Backbone as numpy.savetxt, mean C-alpha at the origin, in Angstrom:
# Nx Ny Nz CAx CAy CAz Cx Cy Cz
24.72 -23.44 3.86 25.41 -22.20 3.58 24.46 -21.02 3.75
24.89 -20.00 4.47 24.01 -18.85 4.68 23.90 -18.02 3.42
22.78 -17.37 3.28 22.53 -16.54 2.10 23.21 -15.18 2.27
23.51 -14.57 1.12 24.03 -13.22 1.16 22.95 -12.26 1.64
23.36 -11.16 2.27 22.39 -10.21 2.80 21.57 -9.56 1.71
22.05 -9.62 0.48 21.32 -8.99 -0.61 20.26 -9.91 -1.22
20.15 -11.14 -0.73 19.15 -12.08 -1.23 17.82 -11.76 -0.58
16.83 -11.31 -1.38 15.60 -10.76 -0.82 14.37 -11.45 -1.39
13.34 -11.51 -0.54 12.05 -12.03 -0.96 10.99 -10.99 -0.62
10.19 -10.62 -1.61 9.08 -9.70 -1.40 7.78 -10.47 -1.55
6.91 -10.34 -0.56 5.59 -10.96 -0.59 4.54 -9.85 -0.71
3.69 -9.94 -1.71 2.56 -9.02 -1.83 1.30 -9.83 -1.55
0.60 -9.47 -0.48 -0.51 -10.27 0.03 -1.84 -9.59 -0.27
-2.68 -10.27 -1.02 -4.02 -9.82 -1.38 -5.03 -10.83 -0.82
-6.30 -10.49 -0.75 -7.28 -11.47 -0.25 -7.36 -12.73 -1.11
-7.09 -12.62 -2.41 -7.27 -13.75 -3.32 -5.98 -14.33 -3.88
-4.82 -13.84 -3.41 -3.57 -14.36 -3.95 -2.38 -13.84 -3.14
-1.26 -14.52 -3.32 0.03 -14.05 -2.81 0.97 -13.96 -4.01
1.56 -12.80 -4.20 2.52 -12.58 -5.27 3.90 -12.48 -4.63
4.89 -13.13 -5.23 6.22 -13.04 -4.64 7.30 -12.78 -5.69
8.35 -12.10 -5.24 9.53 -11.82 -6.06 10.77 -12.22 -5.28
11.67 -12.91 -5.93 12.99 -13.17 -5.36 13.98 -12.30 -6.11
14.75 -11.51 -5.38 15.66 -10.56 -6.02 17.02 -10.57 -5.33
18.03 -10.22 -6.08 19.38 -10.05 -5.55 19.85 -8.64 -5.88
20.86 -8.19 -5.18 21.39 -6.86 -5.42 20.90 -5.88 -4.38
21.62 -4.76 -4.25 21.30 -3.76 -3.25 20.51 -2.61 -3.83
21.20 -1.54 -4.25 20.53 -0.36 -4.77 19.85 -0.61 -6.10
20.35 -1.59 -6.84 19.77 -1.89 -8.15 19.41 -3.38 -8.20
18.28 -3.75 -7.58 17.94 -5.18 -7.48 17.60 -5.79 -8.83
17.88 -7.08 -8.94 17.55 -7.85 -10.13 16.63 -8.99 -9.72
15.46 -9.08 -10.34 14.50 -10.12 -10.03 14.92 -11.41 -10.71
15.13 -12.45 -9.91 15.59 -13.73 -10.46 14.49 -14.78 -10.54
13.41 -14.60 -9.78 12.29 -15.55 -9.82 11.03 -14.82 -9.35
9.89 -15.31 -9.79 8.62 -14.65 -9.47 7.48 -15.63 -9.67
6.38 -15.40 -8.98 5.20 -16.23 -9.18 4.02 -15.57 -8.47
2.83 -15.99 -8.84 1.62 -15.59 -8.14 0.81 -16.84 -7.85
0.33 -16.98 -6.63 -0.40 -18.16 -6.18 -1.78 -17.72 -5.72
-2.80 -18.24 -6.36 -4.17 -17.85 -6.04 -4.71 -18.67 -4.87
-5.74 -18.13 -4.23 -6.38 -18.82 -3.11 -7.85 -18.42 -3.07
-8.63 -19.19 -2.35 -10.03 -18.84 -2.15 -10.11 -17.70 -1.15
-11.03 -16.78 -1.37 -11.21 -15.66 -0.47 -12.06 -16.09 0.71
-11.53 -15.91 1.91 -12.28 -16.23 3.12 -13.35 -15.16 3.32
-14.60 -15.57 3.38 -15.70 -14.61 3.45 -15.82 -13.94 4.81
-15.28 -14.55 5.85 -15.38 -13.97 7.19 -14.13 -13.18 7.57
-12.97 -13.63 7.13 -11.71 -12.96 7.42 -10.93 -12.85 6.12
-10.88 -11.67 5.53 -10.43 -11.51 4.15 -9.00 -11.96 3.90
-8.16 -11.96 4.94 -6.75 -12.28 4.74 -6.43 -13.76 4.98
-7.35 -14.51 5.56 -7.01 -15.85 6.04 -6.66 -16.82 4.92
-7.33 -16.71 3.78 -7.01 -17.60 2.67 -5.59 -17.41 2.18
-5.16 -16.15 2.04 -3.81 -15.87 1.56 -2.76 -16.34 2.57
-3.01 -16.12 3.85 -2.02 -16.53 4.85 -1.95 -18.04 4.99
-3.02 -18.75 4.63 -3.01 -20.21 4.73 -2.08 -20.84 3.70
-1.86 -20.17 2.57 -0.97 -20.73 1.54 0.47 -20.24 1.68
0.70 -19.31 2.61 2.02 -18.72 2.74 3.10 -19.71 3.17
2.87 -20.61 4.15 3.93 -21.55 4.53 4.43 -22.40 3.35
3.51 -22.85 2.50 3.94 -23.65 1.35 4.75 -22.82 0.37
4.37 -21.57 0.18 5.14 -20.69 -0.70 6.55 -20.50 -0.15
6.68 -20.26 1.13 7.99 -20.06 1.73 8.85 -21.31 1.63
8.22 -22.48 1.74 8.98 -23.73 1.56 9.43 -23.89 0.11
8.55 -23.57 -0.82 8.87 -23.78 -2.23 10.00 -22.88 -2.72
10.10 -21.68 -2.15 11.18 -20.77 -2.57 12.42 -20.93 -1.70
12.37 -21.86 -0.74 13.50 -22.09 0.17 13.93 -20.76 0.81
12.99 -20.19 1.55 13.16 -18.84 2.06 14.16 -18.72 3.20
14.60 -19.83 3.79 15.53 -19.78 4.91 16.73 -18.91 4.63
17.00 -17.94 5.52 18.13 -17.04 5.37 17.83 -15.78 4.59
16.67 -15.71 3.94 16.35 -14.51 3.16 15.84 -13.39 4.05
15.99 -12.17 3.58 15.32 -11.01 4.17 13.98 -10.86 3.45
12.91 -10.75 4.21 11.56 -10.73 3.65 10.90 -9.38 3.92
10.32 -8.81 2.88 9.46 -7.63 3.01 8.07 -8.03 2.55
7.06 -7.65 3.33 5.68 -7.97 2.98 4.93 -6.69 2.65
4.20 -6.71 1.54 3.32 -5.61 1.15 1.89 -6.09 1.32
1.06 -5.30 1.99 -0.34 -5.66 2.22 -1.24 -4.85 1.30
-2.08 -5.54 0.55 -3.06 -4.89 -0.31 -3.92 -3.94 0.50
-4.33 -2.84 -0.13 -5.23 -1.91 0.54 -6.58 -2.52 0.87
-6.91 -3.64 0.24 -8.15 -4.34 0.56 -8.09 -4.97 1.95
-6.91 -5.05 2.54 -6.73 -5.62 3.87 -6.52 -4.55 4.94
-6.51 -3.29 4.53 -6.12 -2.20 5.41 -7.22 -1.15 5.57
-7.12 -0.38 6.65 -7.92 0.82 6.84 -6.96 1.97 7.07
-7.37 3.16 6.69 -6.54 4.35 6.87 -7.34 5.44 7.56
-6.61 6.31 8.25 -7.25 7.45 8.91 -6.24 8.58 9.04
-6.74 9.80 9.07 -5.90 10.97 9.31 -5.93 11.27 10.80
-4.74 11.42 11.40 -4.63 11.81 12.81 -4.34 13.31 12.83
-5.30 14.14 13.28 -5.18 15.59 13.09 -3.99 16.25 13.78
-3.70 15.87 15.01 -2.69 16.60 15.77 -1.83 15.66 16.61
-0.99 14.85 15.97 -0.21 13.87 16.74 0.79 14.51 17.69
1.18 15.77 17.43 2.16 16.43 18.30 1.60 16.77 19.67
0.27 16.68 19.83 -0.32 16.97 21.14 -0.07 15.85 22.14
0.31 14.69 21.66 0.59 13.56 22.56 1.91 13.79 23.30
1.90 13.53 24.60 3.11 13.75 25.41 3.88 12.46 25.67
3.36 11.33 25.23 4.03 10.05 25.43 3.63 9.10 24.32
4.33 7.99 24.25 4.00 6.98 23.25 2.60 6.43 23.49
2.23 6.28 24.76 0.91 5.76 25.11 -0.19 6.73 24.66
0.02 8.03 24.88 -0.95 9.02 24.45 -1.08 9.06 22.93
0.05 8.89 22.24 0.02 8.88 20.78 -0.77 7.68 20.27
-0.63 6.53 20.94 -1.38 5.35 20.54 -2.88 5.56 20.76
-3.25 6.18 21.88 -4.67 6.47 22.16 -5.22 7.44 21.12
-4.44 8.46 20.78 -4.87 9.44 19.79 -5.08 8.80 18.43
-4.16 7.91 18.06 -4.25 7.24 16.77 -5.45 6.30 16.72
-5.64 5.54 17.78 -6.77 4.61 17.81 -8.10 5.37 17.79
-8.12 6.51 18.42 -9.36 7.30 18.45 -9.75 7.74 17.04
-8.75 8.00 16.19 -9.04 8.39 14.81 -9.80 7.28 14.07
-9.49 6.02 14.39 -10.19 4.89 13.78 -11.52 4.61 14.48
-11.54 4.76 15.80 -12.77 4.45 16.55 -13.93 5.34 16.13
-13.65 6.56 15.73 -14.72 7.46 15.29 -15.48 6.87 14.10
-14.78 6.10 13.27 -15.42 5.53 12.08 -15.79 4.06 12.24
-15.05 3.31 13.09 -15.22 1.86 13.12 -15.66 1.30 14.46
-15.59 2.07 15.53 -16.07 1.60 16.81 -15.09 0.70 17.55
-15.62 -0.17 18.40 -14.81 -0.97 19.32 -13.97 -2.04 18.62
-14.27 -2.37 17.38 -13.51 -3.40 16.67 -12.04 -3.02 16.55
-11.73 -1.74 16.69 -10.35 -1.25 16.58 -9.44 -1.90 17.62
-10.02 -2.38 18.72 -9.21 -3.01 19.77 -8.44 -4.21 19.25
-8.91 -4.85 18.19 -8.23 -6.01 17.64 -7.32 -5.69 16.46
-7.04 -4.41 16.25 -6.23 -4.01 15.10 -4.82 -3.61 15.53
-3.89 -3.84 14.62 -2.52 -3.34 14.76 -2.48 -1.99 14.05
-2.22 -0.93 14.80 -2.30 0.44 14.28 -0.91 1.04 14.21
-0.58 1.65 13.07 0.72 2.29 12.88 0.53 3.71 12.36
1.44 4.59 12.77 1.38 5.99 12.38 2.59 6.31 11.51
2.35 6.96 10.38 3.44 7.35 9.51 4.11 8.62 10.03
5.31 8.88 9.53 5.99 10.12 9.89 5.23 11.32 9.32
5.25 12.41 10.03 4.59 13.63 9.58 5.45 14.83 9.95
5.33 15.89 9.17 6.04 17.11 9.49 5.50 17.68 10.80
6.36 18.26 11.64 5.90 18.82 12.91 4.76 19.80 12.71
3.72 19.64 13.52 2.58 20.52 13.44 1.56 20.18 12.38
1.78 19.08 11.66 0.87 18.70 10.59 0.23 17.35 10.87
-0.94 17.08 10.29 -1.61 15.79 10.48 -0.76 14.63 9.96
-1.00 13.45 10.51 -0.28 12.25 10.11 -1.27 11.24 9.54
-0.74 10.30 8.78 -1.54 9.22 8.21 -1.32 7.96 9.02
-2.40 7.32 9.43 -2.33 6.07 10.19 -2.92 4.93 9.37
-2.39 3.75 9.58 -2.92 2.55 8.93 -3.25 1.52 10.00
-4.21 0.66 9.69 -4.62 -0.36 10.65 -4.90 -1.66 9.91
-4.52 -2.77 10.54 -4.76 -4.09 9.97 -5.06 -5.04 11.12
-5.76 -6.11 10.84 -6.06 -7.07 11.90 -4.77 -7.55 12.56
-4.73 -7.50 13.88 -3.51 -7.89 14.59 -3.19 -9.37 14.34
-4.21 -10.19 14.20 -3.98 -11.61 13.97 -3.27 -11.85 12.64
-3.54 -11.03 11.64 -2.82 -11.14 10.37 -1.33 -10.93 10.59
-0.98 -9.89 11.34 0.43 -9.58 11.58 1.11 -10.71 12.32
0.45 -11.25 13.35 1.03 -12.35 14.12 1.22 -13.58 13.25
0.22 -13.92 12.45 0.30 -15.10 11.58 1.40 -14.94 10.55
1.54 -13.75 9.98 2.58 -13.48 9.00 3.96 -13.60 9.63
4.16 -13.01 10.78 5.47 -13.08 11.45 5.82 -14.52 11.80
4.85 -15.28 12.29 5.12 -16.67 12.66 5.50 -17.51 11.45
4.80 -17.31 10.33 5.09 -18.09 9.12 6.49 -17.81 8.60
6.88 -16.54 8.59 8.22 -16.18 8.11 9.29 -16.72 9.05
9.08 -16.58 10.36 10.06 -17.07 11.33 10.22 -18.58 11.24
9.12 -19.30 11.06 9.18 -20.76 10.96 9.97 -21.20 9.73
9.92 -20.41 8.67 10.65 -20.76 7.44 12.14 -20.53 7.56
12.57 -19.85 8.61 13.99 -19.53 8.76 14.39 -18.22 8.12
13.43 -17.48 7.59 13.70 -16.18 7.01 13.56 -15.10 8.06
13.88 -13.85 7.68 13.80 -12.73 8.61 12.89 -11.66 8.02
11.81 -11.34 8.73 10.86 -10.34 8.26 11.40 -8.95 8.58
11.71 -8.18 7.52 12.29 -6.86 7.68 11.23 -5.80 7.92
10.14 -5.86 7.14 9.09 -4.85 7.29 7.79 -5.33 6.69
6.70 -4.73 7.19 5.36 -4.92 6.64 4.89 -3.55 6.18
4.57 -3.42 4.90 4.28 -2.10 4.35 2.88 -2.04 3.75
2.08 -1.04 4.13 0.79 -0.83 3.47 1.02 -0.40 2.02
0.23 -0.94 1.12 0.40 -0.67 -0.31 0.36 0.83 -0.61
-0.60 1.56 -0.04 -0.74 2.97 -0.34 0.52 3.75 0.01
1.05 3.54 1.20 2.23 4.28 1.60 3.48 3.81 0.87
3.55 2.51 0.56 4.70 2.00 -0.19 4.75 2.65 -1.57
3.59 2.74 -2.22 3.54 3.35 -3.55 3.87 4.83 -3.49
3.28 5.55 -2.52 3.54 6.98 -2.42 5.01 7.25 -2.13
5.59 6.51 -1.18 6.99 6.71 -0.83 7.92 6.38 -2.00
7.57 5.37 -2.77 8.38 4.97 -3.92 8.40 6.07 -4.97
7.27 6.79 -5.09 7.11 7.75 -6.17 7.21 9.20 -5.71
7.50 9.44 -4.43 7.36 10.82 -3.91 8.37 11.79 -4.50
9.43 11.29 -5.11 10.39 12.21 -5.73 9.79 12.92 -6.93
8.74 12.33 -7.52 8.13 12.94 -8.70 6.90 13.77 -8.35
6.48 13.77 -7.08 5.26 14.46 -6.68 5.63 15.81 -6.05
5.68 16.82 -6.89 6.20 18.12 -6.46 5.11 19.11 -6.07
3.86 18.85 -6.40 2.81 19.83 -6.18 2.59 20.06 -4.68
2.40 21.33 -4.26 2.16 21.61 -2.83 0.79 21.14 -2.36
-0.17 21.01 -3.29 -1.50 20.51 -2.97 -1.90 19.50 -4.01
-2.53 18.42 -3.60 -2.94 17.45 -4.60 -3.54 16.20 -4.01
-3.83 15.27 -4.90 -4.39 13.97 -4.51 -3.62 12.88 -5.24
-3.21 11.88 -4.49 -2.54 10.71 -5.04 -3.56 9.57 -5.07
-3.70 8.93 -6.22 -4.66 7.83 -6.38 -3.89 6.57 -6.75
-4.08 5.54 -5.96 -3.50 4.23 -6.26 -4.63 3.28 -6.62
-4.55 2.73 -7.83 -5.58 1.80 -8.31 -5.01 0.39 -8.31
-5.72 -0.51 -7.67 -5.41 -1.94 -7.73 -6.72 -2.67 -8.01
-6.68 -3.94 -8.36 -7.93 -4.65 -8.62 -8.91 -4.53 -7.45
-10.10 -4.05 -7.75 -11.21 -3.92 -6.80 -11.03 -2.83 -5.75
-10.04 -1.95 -5.89 -9.85 -0.94 -4.86 -9.16 0.31 -5.43
-9.75 1.47 -5.12 -9.09 2.76 -5.33 -8.77 3.33 -3.96
-7.54 3.76 -3.76 -7.13 4.39 -2.51 -6.64 5.80 -2.84
-7.20 6.79 -2.16 -6.91 8.18 -2.46 -6.34 8.87 -1.23
-5.27 9.63 -1.43 -4.59 10.33 -0.35 -4.40 11.79 -0.76
-4.98 12.71 0.03 -4.94 14.14 -0.30 -4.02 14.86 0.67
-3.32 15.87 0.16 -2.44 16.67 0.99 -2.49 18.14 0.57
-2.13 19.01 1.50 -1.97 20.42 1.18 -0.89 21.00 2.09
0.03 21.71 1.48 1.12 22.37 2.20 1.83 21.41 3.16
2.24 20.27 2.63 3.03 19.23 3.32 2.25 18.43 4.36
0.96 18.70 4.54 0.19 17.95 5.52 -0.92 17.14 4.88
-1.15 15.92 5.40 -2.25 15.09 4.90 -3.57 15.73 5.31
-4.54 15.72 4.41 -5.84 16.31 4.75 -7.01 15.40 4.40
-6.76 14.25 3.81 -7.86 13.35 3.50 -7.37 12.02 2.99
-8.09 10.95 3.33 -7.79 9.62 2.81 -9.11 8.89 2.62
-9.21 8.13 1.54 -10.47 7.45 1.22 -10.17 6.17 0.45
-10.97 5.15 0.70 -10.90 3.91 -0.08 -12.26 3.63 -0.69
-12.26 3.23 -1.95 -13.49 3.03 -2.70 -13.39 1.72 -3.46
-14.49 0.95 -3.46 -14.54 -0.26 -4.27 -14.43 0.13 -5.74
-13.54 -0.53 -6.47 -13.28 -0.17 -7.87 -13.97 -1.15 -8.80
-14.93 -0.65 -9.56 -15.57 -1.47 -10.59 -14.76 -1.38 -11.87
-15.17 -2.15 -12.88 -14.37 -2.24 -14.10 -14.16 -0.89 -14.78
-15.16 -0.01 -14.76 -15.03 1.29 -15.41 -14.69 2.38 -14.40
-13.75 2.08 -13.50 -13.42 3.00 -12.43 -12.91 4.34 -12.95
-12.34 4.37 -14.15 -11.84 5.62 -14.70 -12.93 6.65 -14.90
-14.12 6.19 -15.31 -15.21 7.12 -15.54 -15.84 7.62 -14.24
-15.73 6.84 -13.17 -16.31 7.26 -11.89 -15.32 8.05 -11.04
-14.04 8.02 -11.39 -13.03 8.69 -10.58 -13.24 10.20 -10.45
-13.61 10.92 -11.50 -13.80 12.38 -11.33 -14.79 12.74 -10.23
-15.90 12.02 -10.14 -16.87 12.31 -9.08 -16.30 12.01 -7.71
-15.53 10.92 -7.59 -14.90 10.57 -6.32 -13.92 11.66 -5.91
-13.16 12.16 -6.87 -12.19 13.22 -6.61 -12.87 14.50 -6.16
-13.97 14.84 -6.82 -14.69 16.06 -6.45 -15.18 16.00 -5.01
-15.69 14.83 -4.60 -16.18 14.70 -3.23 -15.03 14.77 -2.22
-13.91 14.14 -2.54 -12.77 14.18 -1.63 -12.20 15.59 -1.54
-12.20 16.32 -2.63 -11.74 17.70 -2.62 -12.52 18.53 -1.61
-13.83 18.31 -1.56 -14.68 19.06 -0.62 -14.42 18.63 0.82
-14.42 17.33 1.07 -14.24 16.85 2.45 -12.85 17.12 2.98
-11.84 17.16 2.09 -10.47 17.42 2.52 -10.16 18.91 2.63
-11.09 19.75 2.20 -10.89 21.19 2.31 -9.90 21.75 1.32
-9.78 21.11 0.16 -8.86 21.63 -0.86 -9.47 22.80 -1.62
-10.80 22.85 -1.69 -11.54 23.99 -2.23 -11.43 24.17 -3.74
-10.56 23.44 -4.38 -10.42 23.61 -5.83 -9.73 22.37 -6.38
-9.78 22.22 -7.69 -9.07 21.12 -8.33 -7.56 21.37 -8.27
-6.84 20.34 -7.97 -5.39 20.44 -7.87 -4.75 19.32 -8.67
-3.46 19.20 -8.52 -2.73 18.16 -9.24 -3.22 16.77 -8.83
-3.39 15.92 -9.80 -3.78 14.53 -9.55 -2.67 13.62 -10.03
-2.11 12.84 -9.11 -1.12 11.82 -9.47 -1.80 10.46 -9.43
-1.82 9.80 -10.56 -2.51 8.52 -10.69 -1.49 7.41 -10.88
-1.54 6.42 -10.01 -0.65 5.26 -10.09 -1.51 4.01 -10.25
-1.40 3.36 -11.41 -2.20 2.17 -11.68 -1.38 1.13 -12.42
-0.21 0.76 -11.92 0.67 -0.13 -12.68 0.13 -1.56 -12.83
-0.80 -1.97 -11.95 -1.38 -3.31 -12.09 -2.47 -3.37 -13.15
-3.01 -2.20 -13.53 -4.19 -2.18 -14.38 -3.94 -1.59 -15.76
-2.98 -0.68 -15.89 -2.69 -0.05 -17.18 -1.19 -0.03 -17.38
-0.80 0.38 -18.61 0.63 0.38 -18.91 1.38 1.55 -18.27
0.64 2.47 -17.65 1.28 3.55 -16.91 1.75 4.71 -17.75
1.48 4.67 -19.04 1.99 5.71 -19.91 0.96 6.77 -20.28
-0.31 6.56 -19.94 -1.34 7.48 -20.39 -2.43 7.63 -19.35
-2.94 8.85 -19.21 -4.06 9.11 -18.32 -5.37 9.17 -19.06
-5.44 8.63 -20.29 -6.65 8.72 -21.11 -7.83 8.01 -20.48
-7.59 7.06 -19.56 -8.68 6.32 -18.96 -9.48 7.17 -17.99
-8.98 8.35 -17.65 -9.68 9.27 -16.77 -10.07 10.50 -17.57
-11.31 10.91 -17.44 -11.78 12.08 -18.17 -10.98 13.31 -17.78
-10.51 14.04 -18.78 -9.73 15.26 -18.52 -10.61 16.50 -18.53
-11.90 16.34 -18.75 -12.79 17.47 -18.88 -13.30 18.02 -17.56
-12.81 17.51 -16.45 -13.31 17.95 -15.14 -12.38 18.96 -14.47
-11.37 19.41 -15.16 -10.47 20.41 -14.60 -9.27 19.86 -13.87
-9.13 18.56 -13.78 -7.99 17.97 -13.09 -6.78 17.90 -14.02
-5.64 18.25 -13.48 -4.37 18.09 -14.19 -3.80 16.73 -13.83
-3.85 15.81 -14.77 -3.50 14.42 -14.48 -2.02 14.15 -14.79
-1.35 13.59 -13.81 0.04 13.16 -13.98 0.12 11.68 -13.67
0.57 10.88 -14.61 0.74 9.46 -14.35 1.99 9.26 -13.50
1.82 8.68 -12.34 2.94 8.37 -11.45 3.46 6.99 -11.83
4.51 6.96 -12.60 4.99 5.72 -13.21 6.24 5.21 -12.49
6.20 4.05 -11.91 7.38 3.52 -11.22 8.44 3.05 -12.20
9.67 3.03 -11.72 10.78 2.49 -12.51 10.87 0.99 -12.24
10.69 0.20 -13.27 10.68 -1.26 -13.09 12.11 -1.79 -13.01
12.38 -2.71 -12.09 13.74 -3.23 -11.92 14.09 -4.25 -13.01
15.34 -4.55 -13.09 15.81 -5.58 -14.01 15.13 -6.92 -13.69
14.64 -7.57 -14.74 13.96 -8.84 -14.56 12.45 -8.75 -14.64
11.91 -7.52 -14.71 10.46 -7.32 -14.84 10.20 -6.31 -15.95
9.06 -6.48 -16.64 8.63 -5.52 -17.65 7.20 -5.08 -17.33
6.86 -3.79 -17.54 5.56 -3.29 -17.12 4.37 -3.89 -17.84
4.54 -4.37 -19.06 3.42 -4.93 -19.81 3.18 -6.39 -19.43
4.23 -7.18 -19.40 4.09 -8.62 -19.12 3.93 -8.91 -17.64
4.42 -8.06 -16.77 4.50 -8.38 -15.34 3.67 -7.45 -14.47
2.56 -6.94 -14.98 1.74 -6.01 -14.21 1.29 -6.59 -12.87
1.03 -7.89 -12.85 0.54 -8.51 -11.62 1.56 -8.40 -10.48
2.83 -8.14 -10.82 3.87 -8.05 -9.81 4.15 -6.61 -9.38
3.36 -5.67 -9.87 3.65 -4.25 -9.62 3.65 -3.91 -8.14
2.68 -4.43 -7.37 2.63 -4.13 -5.95 3.87 -4.59 -5.21
4.31 -5.80 -5.53 5.54 -6.32 -4.91 6.74 -5.51 -5.34
6.77 -5.12 -6.60 7.89 -4.36 -7.13 8.06 -3.01 -6.42
6.95 -2.39 -6.04 7.01 -1.06 -5.44 7.69 -1.07 -4.07
7.74 -2.18 -3.39 8.44 -2.24 -2.10 9.81 -2.88 -2.22
10.20 -3.23 -3.46 11.49 -3.90 -3.65 12.64 -2.94 -3.50
12.48 -1.72 -4.03 13.60 -0.77 -4.01 13.38 0.31 -2.96
């Protein structure tokens, strides 16, 4: 018997684990099953351990017929600002322009990456993401073999920002997404992206964040402290910004997602990344 179109599986892929949610419903999904499966971290290819356990996960949840959305941890991704995407006259030129944004920082290794460009307002810089192309191919093959249908692959940073963008009203600011071992920061001014940065997150990342913000403010050309939206649903309860010093002039706003039926923010923090791409 074929599954209903509203039967969904979300996979959140990290170097050390795969988190999954099974949900039903359309605009108001209800989580009916969930789990997290740990794996050894591959020291040479950070995603390979997680992808090696994916076929068994798909078999165990009987994924055949489901619509699948995959969320990729920021630990598996690179980001770059593309200054002037409107200068490209063709899709090929846009791809060259986007790849050049990564090559400036990473060199020839970019040839093996799958590069995607986010939507941007006309005349404004765009945000690009890059991931190993082999990861994408392996993920697509695993889902297809299970009989499921892969709907989308979403970078964690953009999934979180898009999920919460209705609450982010400031014309200038910085969005910070905290996940285990990684801080990802995205700066904008007057509707255009102006900076992106990823930083290894130690246990006391809250105390080091003000200095990171100050440096990004300078490199992004913001020239002053602006609104700070902090999203850390995997690490804190999301109700307080006390973990970040308020004495540095930043106006802190906790960007708190709305949790769907079947999940609670205190007991189910480990599922926060998957939850952000569910709705």
